[in-house]
KOLTI-881187 format. One record per atom (N, C-alpha, C, O): residue number from 1; residue in three letters; x, y, z. Coordinates in Angstrom, 1 decimal, m for minus. Example, Ala and Ser with C-alpha at 12.3 -4.5 7.8 and 13.67 -1.06 7.14 Angstrom:
// residues 2
R    n  res      xx      yy      zz
R    1  ALA    13.2    m5.7     7.8
R    1  ALA    12.3    m4.5     7.8
R    1  ALA    13.2    m3.3     7.8
R    1  ALA    14.2    m3.3     8.5
R    2  SER    12.8    m2.2     7.1
R    2  SER    13.7    m1.1     7.1
R    2  SER    12.9     0.0     7.9
R    2  SER    13.4     1.1     8.0
// end
This chain:
// residues 74
R    n  res      xx      yy      zz
R    1  MET    32.5     3.2   m16.0
R    1  MET    33.6     4.1   m15.8
R    1  MET    34.3     4.3   m17.1
R    1  MET    34.4     5.5   m17.4
R    2  LEU    34.6     3.4   m17.9
R    2  LEU    35.3     3.6   m19.2
R    2  LEU    34.7     4.5   m20.2
R    2  LEU    35.3     5.2   m20.9
R    3  GLU    33.3     4.3   m20.2
R    3  GLU    32.4     5.2   m21.0
R    3  GLU    32.5     6.6   m20.5
R    3  GLU    32.8     7.5   m21.3
R    4  GLN    32.4     6.9   m19.2
R    4  GLN    32.6     8.2   m18.7
R    4  GLN    34.0     8.8   m19.0
R    4  GLN    34.0    10.0   m19.4
R    5  ILE    35.1     8.1   m19.0
R    5  ILE    36.4     8.5   m19.4
R    5  ILE    36.3     9.0   m20.9
R    5  ILE    36.8    10.1   m21.3
R    6  LYS    35.6     8.2   m21.7
R    6  LYS    35.7     8.4   m23.2
R    6  LYS    34.8     9.5   m23.4
R    6  LYS    35.1    10.1   m24.5
R    7  THR    33.7    10.0   m22.6
R    7  THR    32.8    10.9   m23.1
R    7  THR    32.8    12.2   m22.2
R    7  THR    32.3    13.2   m22.6
R    8  SER    33.3    12.2   m21.1
R    8  SER    33.2    13.3   m20.0
R    8  SER    34.2    14.4   m20.4
R    8  SER    34.0    15.5   m20.1
R    9  GLY    35.4    14.1   m20.9
R    9  GLY    36.5    15.1   m21.0
R    9  GLY    37.2    15.3   m19.7
R    9  GLY    38.1    16.1   m19.7
R   10  LYS    36.8    14.7   m18.6
R   10  LYS    37.6    14.7   m17.4
R   10  LYS    38.9    13.9   m17.5
R   10  LYS    39.0    13.0   m18.3
R   11  PRO    39.9    14.3   m16.8
R   11  PRO    41.1    13.5   m16.7
R   11  PRO    40.9    12.1   m16.2
R   11  PRO    40.2    11.9   m15.2
R   12  VAL    41.6    11.2   m16.9
R   12  VAL    41.5     9.8   m16.4
R   12  VAL    41.8     9.6   m15.0
R   12  VAL    41.1     8.9   m14.2
R   13  ALA    42.8    10.3   m14.5
R   13  ALA    43.3    10.3   m13.2
R   13  ALA    42.2    10.7   m12.1
R   13  ALA    42.0    10.1   m11.1
R   14  GLN    41.4    11.7   m12.5
R   14  GLN    40.3    12.1   m11.7
R   14  GLN    39.2    11.0   m11.6
R   14  GLN    38.6    10.8   m10.5
R   15  ILE    38.9    10.4   m12.7
R   15  ILE    37.7     9.6   m12.7
R   15  ILE    38.3     8.2   m11.9
R   15  ILE    37.5     7.7   m11.2
R   16  ALA    39.5     7.7   m12.1
R   16  ALA    40.0     6.7   m11.6
R   16  ALA    40.0     6.8   m10.0
R   16  ALA    39.7     5.9    m9.2
R   17  ASN    40.4     8.0    m9.7
R   17  ASN    40.3     8.4    m8.2
R   17  ASN    38.9     8.4    m7.6
R   17  ASN    38.7     7.8    m6.5
R   18  GLU    37.9     8.9    m8.3
R   18  GLU    36.6     8.9    m7.9
R   18  GLU    36.0     7.4    m7.8
R   18  GLU    35.1     7.2    m7.0
R   19  TYR    36.5     6.6    m8.5
R   19  TYR    36.2     5.1    m8.4
R   19  TYR    37.1     4.3    m7.5
R   19  TYR    36.9     3.1    m7.2
R   20  GLY    38.1     5.0    m7.0
R   20  GLY    39.1     4.2    m6.1
R   20  GLY    39.9     3.2    m6.9
R   20  GLY    40.2     2.2    m6.3
R   21  ILE    40.2     3.4    m8.1
R   21  ILE    40.8     2.3    m8.9
R   21  ILE    42.2     2.9    m9.3
R   21  ILE    42.4     4.0    m9.7
R   22  ASN    43.1     1.9    m9.3
R   22  ASN    44.5     2.3    m9.7
R   22  ASN    44.6     2.8   m11.1
R   22  ASN    44.0     2.2   m12.0
R   23  LEU    45.2     3.8   m11.2
R   23  LEU    45.3     4.5   m12.6
R   23  LEU    45.9     3.6   m13.7
R   23  LEU    45.5     3.6   m14.8
R   24  LYS    46.9     2.9   m13.3
R   24  LYS    47.5     2.0   m14.3
R   24  LYS    46.5     1.0   m14.8
R   24  LYS    46.4     0.7   m15.9
R   25  SER    45.8     0.4   m13.8
R   25  SER    44.8    m0.6   m14.3
R   25  SER    43.7     0.1   m15.2
R   25  SER    43.3    m0.6   m16.1
R   26  VAL    43.3     1.3   m15.0
R   26  VAL    42.3     1.9   m15.9
R   26  VAL    43.0     2.0   m17.2
R   26  VAL    42.3     1.8   m18.2
R   27  TYR    44.2     2.4   m17.3
R   27  TYR    44.8     2.6   m18.7
R   27  TYR    45.0     1.3   m19.3
R   27  TYR    45.0     1.2   m20.6
R   28  ASN    45.2     0.3   m18.6
R   28  ASN    45.4    m1.2   m19.3
R   28  ASN    44.1    m1.5   m19.7
R   28  ASN    44.0    m2.1   m20.8
R   29  TRP    42.9    m1.2   m19.1
R   29  TRP    41.6    m1.5   m19.5
R   29  TRP    41.2    m0.8   m20.7
R   29  TRP    40.5    m1.3   m21.6
R   30  LEU    41.7     0.6   m20.8
R   30  LEU    41.3     1.4   m21.9
R   30  LEU    42.1     0.8   m23.2
R   30  LEU    41.5     0.7   m24.2
R   31  ARG    43.4     0.5   m22.9
R   31  ARG    44.2     0.0   m24.0
R   31  ARG    43.5    m1.3   m24.7
R   31  ARG    43.5    m1.4   m26.0
R   32  SER    43.0    m2.2   m23.9
R   32  SER    42.4    m3.3   m24.3
R   32  SER    41.0    m3.2   m24.9
R   32  SER    40.5    m4.0   m25.7
R   33  ASP    40.5    m2.1   m24.5
R   33  ASP    39.0    m1.9   m25.0
R   33  ASP    38.9    m0.9   m26.2
R   33  ASP    37.9    m0.9   m27.0
R   34  VAL    39.9    m0.1   m26.3
R   34  VAL    39.8     0.9   m27.4
R   34  VAL    40.8     0.8   m28.5
R   34  VAL    41.9     0.4   m28.1
R   35  PRO    40.6     1.0   m29.7
R   35  PRO    41.7     0.9   m30.7
R   35  PRO    42.7     2.1   m30.4
R   35  PRO    42.4     3.2   m29.8
R   36  LYS    43.9     1.9   m30.8
R   36  LYS    45.1     2.6   m30.5
R   36  LYS    44.9     4.1   m31.0
R   36  LYS    45.4     5.0   m30.4
R   37  SER    44.2     4.3   m32.1
R   37  SER    44.1     5.5   m32.7
R   37  SER    43.0     6.5   m32.1
R   37  SER    42.7     7.6   m32.6
R   38  ASN    42.5     6.0   m31.0
R   38  ASN    41.3     6.9   m30.4
R   38  ASN    42.0     8.1   m29.9
R   38  ASN    42.8     8.1   m29.0
R   39  PRO    41.5     9.3   m30.4
R   39  PRO    42.0    10.6   m29.9
R   39  PRO    41.5    10.9   m28.5
R   39  PRO    42.2    11.7   m27.8
R   40  ILE    40.4    10.4   m28.1
R   40  ILE    39.9    10.7   m26.8
R   40  ILE    40.8    10.0   m25.7
R   40  ILE    41.2    10.6   m24.7
R   41  LEU    41.1     8.8   m25.9
R   41  LEU    42.1     8.1   m25.0
R   41  LEU    43.3     8.8   m25.1
R   41  LEU    43.8     9.0   m24.0
R   42  GLU    43.9     9.2   m26.1
R   42  GLU    45.2     9.8   m26.2
R   42  GLU    45.2    11.2   m25.5
R   42  GLU    46.1    11.6   m24.8
R   43  THR    44.1    11.8   m25.7
R   43  THR    44.0    13.2   m25.0
R   43  THR    43.9    13.0   m23.5
R   43  THR    44.5    13.8   m22.7
R   44  ASN    43.1    12.1   m23.1
R   44  ASN    43.0    11.8   m21.6
R   44  ASN    44.4    11.4   m21.0
R   44  ASN    44.8    11.8   m19.9
R   45  ARG    45.0    10.5   m21.7
R   45  ARG    46.4    10.1   m21.2
R   45  ARG    47.3    11.2   m21.2
R   45  ARG    48.1    11.2   m20.3
R   46  LEU    47.4    12.1   m22.1
R   46  LEU    48.3    13.2   m22.2
R   46  LEU    47.9    14.2   m21.0
R   46  LEU    48.7    14.8   m20.4
R   47  ARG    46.6    14.4   m20.9
R   47  ARG    46.2    15.3   m19.8
R   47  ARG    46.6    14.6   m18.3
R   47  ARG    47.0    15.4   m17.4
R   48  GLY    46.5    13.5   m18.2
R   48  GLY    46.9    12.8   m17.0
R   48  GLY    48.5    13.0   m16.7
R   48  GLY    48.9    13.3   m15.6
R   49  GLN    49.2    12.8   m17.7
R   49  GLN    50.6    12.9   m17.7
R   49  GLN    50.9    14.4   m17.4
R   49  GLN    51.8    14.7   m16.5
R   50  ASN    50.3    15.3   m18.1
R   50  ASN    50.5    16.8   m17.8
R   50  ASN    50.3    17.2   m16.4
R   50  ASN    51.0    18.0   m15.7
R   51  GLU    49.2    16.5   m15.8
R   51  GLU    48.8    16.8   m14.4
R   51  GLU    50.0    16.3   m13.5
R   51  GLU    50.3    17.0   m12.6
R   52  GLU    50.5    15.1   m13.7
R   52  GLU    51.6    14.6   m13.0
R   52  GLU    52.8    15.5   m13.0
R   52  GLU    53.5    15.7   m12.0
R   53  LEU    53.2    16.0   m14.3
R   53  LEU    54.3    16.8   m14.5
R   53  LEU    54.2    18.1   m13.8
R   53  LEU    55.2    18.6   m13.3
R   54  VAL    53.1    18.8   m13.9
R   54  VAL    52.8    20.0   m13.3
R   54  VAL    52.9    19.9   m11.7
R   54  VAL    53.4    20.8   m11.0
R   55  LYS    52.4    18.8   m11.3
R   55  LYS    52.6    18.5    m9.8
R   55  LYS    54.1    18.4    m9.5
R   55  LYS    54.5    19.0    m8.5
R   56  LEU    54.8    17.7   m10.1
R   56  LEU    56.1    17.3    m9.8
R   56  LEU    56.9    18.7   m10.0
R   56  LEU    57.8    19.0    m9.1
R   57  PHE    56.7    19.5   m11.0
R   57  PHE    57.4    20.7   m11.3
R   57  PHE    57.1    21.8   m10.0
R   57  PHE    58.0    22.5    m9.6
R   58  SER    55.8    21.7    m9.6
R   58  SER    55.6    22.6    m8.4
R   58  SER    56.3    22.2    m7.2
R   58  SER    56.9    23.0    m6.4
R   59  GLU    56.3    20.9    m7.0
R   59  GLU    57.0    20.4    m5.7
R   59  GLU    58.5    20.7    m5.9
R   59  GLU    59.1    21.1    m4.9
R   60  LEU    59.1    20.5    m7.0
R   60  LEU    60.5    20.9    m7.2
R   60  LEU    60.8    22.3    m7.0
R   60  LEU    61.8    22.7    m6.4
R   61  THR    59.9    23.2    m7.6
R   61  THR    60.1    24.6    m7.5
R   61  THR    59.9    25.0    m6.0
R   61  THR    60.7    25.9    m5.5
R   62  TYR    59.1    24.5    m5.3
R   62  TYR    58.8    24.8    m3.9
R   62  TYR    60.2    24.4    m3.1
R   62  TYR    60.7    25.2    m2.3
R   63  ASP    60.6    23.2    m3.3
R   63  ASP    61.8    22.7    m2.7
R   63  ASP    63.0    23.6    m2.9
R   63  ASP    63.7    24.0    m2.0
R   64  LEU    63.2    24.0    m4.2
R   64  LEU    64.3    24.8    m4.5
R   64  LEU    64.3    26.2    m3.9
R   64  LEU    65.3    26.7    m3.5
R   65  LYS    63.1    26.8    m3.8
R   65  LYS    62.8    28.1    m3.2
R   65  LYS    63.2    27.9    m1.6
R   65  LYS    63.9    28.8    m1.1
R   66  LYS    62.7    26.9    m1.1
R   66  LYS    62.9    26.6     0.3
R   66  LYS    64.4    26.5     0.5
R   66  LYS    65.0    27.1     1.5
R   67  LYS    65.1    25.8    m0.3
R   67  LYS    66.7    25.6    m0.1
R   67  LYS    67.4    26.9    m0.2
R   67  LYS    68.3    27.2     0.6
R   68  ARG    66.9    27.7    m1.3
R   68  ARG    67.5    29.0    m1.4
R   68  ARG    67.4    29.9    m0.2
R   68  ARG    68.3    30.5     0.1
R   69  LYS    66.2    29.8     0.5
R   69  LYS    66.0    30.6     1.7
R   69  LYS    66.9    30.2     2.8
R   69  LYS    67.5    31.1     3.5
R   70  VAL    67.1    28.9     2.9
R   70  VAL    68.0    28.3     4.1
R   70  VAL    69.4    28.8     3.8
R   70  VAL    70.0    29.3     4.7
R   71  TYR    69.9    28.8     2.5
R   71  TYR    71.2    29.1     2.3
R   71  TYR    71.5    30.5     1.9
R   71  TYR    72.6    30.9     1.5
R   72  GLY    70.5    31.3     2.0
R   72  GLY    70.5    32.7     1.7
R   72  GLY    70.7    33.2     0.3
R   72  GLY    71.3    34.3     0.1
R   73  HIS    70.3    32.4    m0.7
R   73  HIS    70.3    32.7    m2.0
R   73  HIS    68.9    33.3    m2.5
R   73  HIS    67.9    32.9    m1.9
R   74  LYS    68.9    34.1    m3.4
R   74  LYS    67.6    34.6    m4.0
R   74  LYS    67.0    33.7    m5.0
R   74  LYS    66.0    34.0    m5.6
// end
């Protein structure tokens, strides 16, 4: 799994989910297995964070639009 993360270009979260493994555990394994300066690890870490932020932003935007409808705001 770690090799797939390093070479596939897929987000770490996606691969962890495919294997049914906790994302934090995967990152801990990667940190202990790979030197800190590995750009693939950093790219995958940032990609995972970006996915989480996009999801959170989407949820917050949806909630805000929903509340605006309820209270009659545009």
